[in-house]
C-alpha positions in Angstrom: -38.0 -42.9 26.3 -35.6 -42.1 29.2 -32.5 -42.5 27.1 -33.3 -40.2 24.2 -30.1 -38.3 23.2 -27.8 -40.9 24.7 -25.3 -42.8 22.6 -24.7 -46.4 23.7 -22.0 -48.8 22.6 -22.5 -52.5 22.9 -19.7 -54.8 21.9 -20.7 -58.3 20.7 -24.1 -56.8 20.0 -25.1 -58.8 17.0 -26.4 -61.9 18.9 -27.4 -63.2 22.3 -27.1 -61.0 25.4 -25.5 -58.1 23.5 -28.4 -57.9 21.0 -31.0 -58.1 23.8 -29.3 -55.2 25.6 -28.9 -53.2 22.4 -32.6 -53.6 21.6 -33.7 -52.7 25.1 -31.6 -49.6 25.0 -32.9 -48.6 21.6 -36.5 -49.1 22.9 -35.7 -46.6 25.6 -34.7 -44.0 23.0 -30.9 -44.5 22.9 -28.9 -44.4 19.7 -27.0 -47.7 19.8 -23.7 -48.7 18.1 -23.3 -52.5 18.1 -20.0 -54.2 17.2 -19.0 -57.6 16.1 -16.6 -59.4 13.7 -19.1 -60.1 10.9 -20.9 -57.3 9.2 -23.6 -59.5 7.8 -24.7 -60.5 11.3 -24.8 -56.9 12.4 -26.7 -55.8 9.2 -29.4 -58.4 9.9 -30.3 -56.8 13.2 -29.7 -53.1 12.4 -32.6 -50.6 12.7 -33.1 -46.9 12.6 -31.7 -46.7 16.1 -29.1 -49.6 16.0 -26.1 -49.3 13.7 -23.6 -52.1 13.2 -19.8 -51.6 13.0 -17.2 -54.3 12.5 -14.7 -54.2 15.3 -12.3 -56.8 16.8 -11.9 -56.0 20.5 -8.6 -58.0 20.6 -7.0 -55.4 18.3 -6.1 -52.1 20.0 -5.8 -50.1 16.8 -9.1 -51.4 15.6 -10.8 -50.5 18.9 -9.3 -47.0 19.0 -10.2 -46.1 15.5 -13.6 -47.8 15.6 -14.9 -46.1 18.8 -13.5 -42.8 17.6 -15.5 -43.2 14.3 -18.7 -44.1 16.3 -18.3 -41.0 18.5 -17.8 -38.8 15.4 -20.9 -40.2 13.8 -23.2 -40.4 16.7 -21.8 -38.3 19.6 -20.1 -39.1 22.8 -20.6 -42.6 24.3 -22.5 -42.3 27.6 -23.5 -46.0 27.9 -20.7 -48.5 27.4 -21.6 -52.2 27.5 -18.5 -54.3 27.4 -20.1 -57.6 26.3 -18.0 -59.2 23.6 -16.6 -62.5 24.8 -16.0 -66.1 24.1 -17.0 -69.0 26.3 -15.1 -72.2 25.6 -14.1 -74.7 28.3 -10.9 -76.7 28.5 -9.5 -78.6 31.4 -6.2 -77.6 32.9 -3.9 -80.0 31.1 -5.6 -79.3 27.8 -5.2 -75.5 28.1 -2.3 -74.4 25.9 -1.0 -70.9 25.7 -2.6 -69.9 22.4 -6.0 -70.8 23.8 -5.4 -69.0 27.1 -4.2 -65.9 25.3 -7.2 -65.8 23.0 -9.6 -66.1 25.9 -7.8 -63.3 27.8 -7.4 -61.1 24.7 -11.2 -61.2 24.0 -12.8 -61.3 27.4 -10.4 -59.2 29.4 -8.1 -57.1 27.1 -11.1 -56.4 24.9 -13.2 -55.1 27.7 -10.3 -53.0 29.0 -9.8 -51.4 25.6 -13.5 -50.8 25.1 -14.0 -49.1 28.4 -10.8 -47.0 28.1 -11.7 -45.7 24.6 -15.4 -45.1 25.5 -14.4 -43.1 28.5 -12.5 -40.6 26.3 -15.8 -39.1 25.2 -17.9 -40.1 28.2 -15.7 -38.0 30.5 -16.5 -34.9 28.4 -20.2 -35.3 29.5 -22.0 -35.0 32.8 -23.3 -38.6 32.9 -22.2 -42.1 32.0 -22.8 -45.8 32.7 -20.3 -48.6 32.1 -21.7 -52.2 32.3 -19.4 -55.2 32.0 -21.0 -58.5 31.1 -19.1 -60.9 33.2 -20.4 -64.3 34.4 -21.3 -66.2 37.5 -18.1 -68.1 36.8 -16.3 -64.9 37.6 -17.5 -65.2 41.2 -17.3 -68.9 41.9 -15.1 -70.4 39.2 -16.0 -73.1 36.7 -14.6 -76.6 36.6 -13.3 -77.4 33.1 -13.2 -73.7 32.2 -10.4 -72.2 34.1 -9.3 -69.7 31.5 -12.8 -68.5 31.0 -13.4 -68.1 34.7 -10.1 -66.3 35.2 -10.9 -63.8 32.5 -14.3 -63.1 34.1 -12.7 -62.8 37.6 -10.4 -60.2 36.0 -13.2 -58.4 34.3 -15.0 -58.0 37.7 -11.8 -56.7 39.3 -11.4 -54.2 36.5 -14.9 -53.0 36.9 -14.7 -52.6 40.6 -11.4 -50.8 40.3 -12.7 -48.2 37.9 -15.8 -47.7 40.1 -13.3 -46.7 42.8 -11.1 -44.6 40.4 -14.1 -42.5 39.4 -15.9 -42.5 42.8 -17.9 -39.3 43.4 -18.1 -38.5 39.7 -21.3 -38.9 37.6 -20.2 -42.2 36.1 -20.9 -45.7 37.5 -19.3 -49.1 36.7 -21.1 -52.4 37.3 -20.8 -56.0 36.2 -23.6 -58.3 35.3 -23.0 -61.9 36.3 -25.4 -64.2 34.5 -25.5 -68.0 34.8 -26.3 -70.1 31.7 -28.2 -68.0 29.2 -30.3 -69.3 26.3 -27.9 -68.0 23.5 -26.0 -69.5 20.6 -23.0 -69.9 23.0 -25.0 -72.4 25.0 -26.0 -74.2 21.8 -22.3 -74.6 20.9 -21.4 -75.7 24.4 -24.0 -78.5 24.3 -22.0 -80.1 21.4 -18.7 -79.4 23.1 -19.6 -80.9 26.5 -21.3 -83.8 24.8 -18.2 -84.7 22.9 -15.8 -84.1 25.8 -17.8 -86.0 28.4 -19.1 -88.7 26.1 -22.7 -88.0 27.0 -25.8 -87.2 24.9 -26.6 -83.6 24.0 -29.7 -83.8 26.1 -27.6 -84.7 29.1 -25.1 -82.0 28.3 -28.0 -79.4 28.3 -29.2 -80.8 31.6 -25.7 -80.4 33.1 -25.7 -76.7 32.2 -29.2 -76.0 33.3 -28.5 -77.7 36.6 -25.9 -75.0 37.3 -28.7 -72.3 37.4 -30.3 -72.4 40.9 -33.8 -72.3 39.5 -33.0 -75.1 37.0 -33.8 -73.4 33.8 -31.9 -71.4 31.2 -32.0 -67.6 31.6 -33.5 -65.5 28.8 -31.3 -62.8 27.3 -34.1 -60.4 28.0 -33.7 -61.0 31.7 -30.0 -59.8 31.5 -31.1 -56.9 29.4 -33.6 -55.9 32.0 -30.9 -55.7 34.6 -28.8 -53.5 32.2 -31.7 -51.2 31.8 -32.1 -50.8 35.6 -28.4 -49.7 35.7 -29.0 -46.9 33.2 -32.4 -45.6 34.3 -32.9 -42.7 36.7 -32.5 -43.8 40.3 -29.5 -46.0 39.6 -26.8 -43.5 40.5 -26.0 -45.2 43.8 -25.5 -48.6 42.2 -21.8 -48.6 41.6 -19.0 -51.2 41.8 -21.5 -54.0 42.1 -21.8 -57.6 40.6 -25.4 -58.2 39.8 -26.0 -62.0 39.9 -28.6 -63.3 37.5 -28.5 -67.0 38.2 -31.8 -68.0 39.7 -30.6 -67.9 43.3 -27.7 -67.4 45.5 -24.2 -68.6 44.4 
């Protein structure tokens, strides 16, 4: 129980990667606040160590007040996992400004606000870990998903910049960059790709799986294991890194 006494915040923690990370942190003794847009989803996964809180990361006022309330209830945030995001693909000519702005507001602005507000209390402590859940698309791009890839490139840049800004202090900033993970997002993308490309859902799934070098979907628990590594003792020299979880080299 190496994280006993630590308060962790995981945005988008009600499903998928966020939920796997929240459960892994709780299993190590952390008190975890998970956020999302639907209280009923958060309530379904709440435990004695995991508390759900409705928060829209696109809304600055909501993030400021929500994180302040979490700190007041459960203490300073020492583990911040900026995970909330949306993964929807559109080709260049079909990308209109409302779509672009929604992707950026969620994936990039939301992470910025989450990290900024979490650091208010973290900086009052002598230890902290910030983990951004980016994507392999943030390193190599993604055809047919330019807005998504751009938002994840931005998130990696943000994470690396803050690692430099707080260099030499007891806080680290790292990004996880998974490939296609077996989550509800992939399930939704199967239908989307199938409709856009005019192919079967089976072929749509094969197209996604083929992007992972080991030719299988990644389990959310594999991403959670990487997150645990970054918060356990001995990780203090891992800082400003992009941890690729994609079955091979990009």
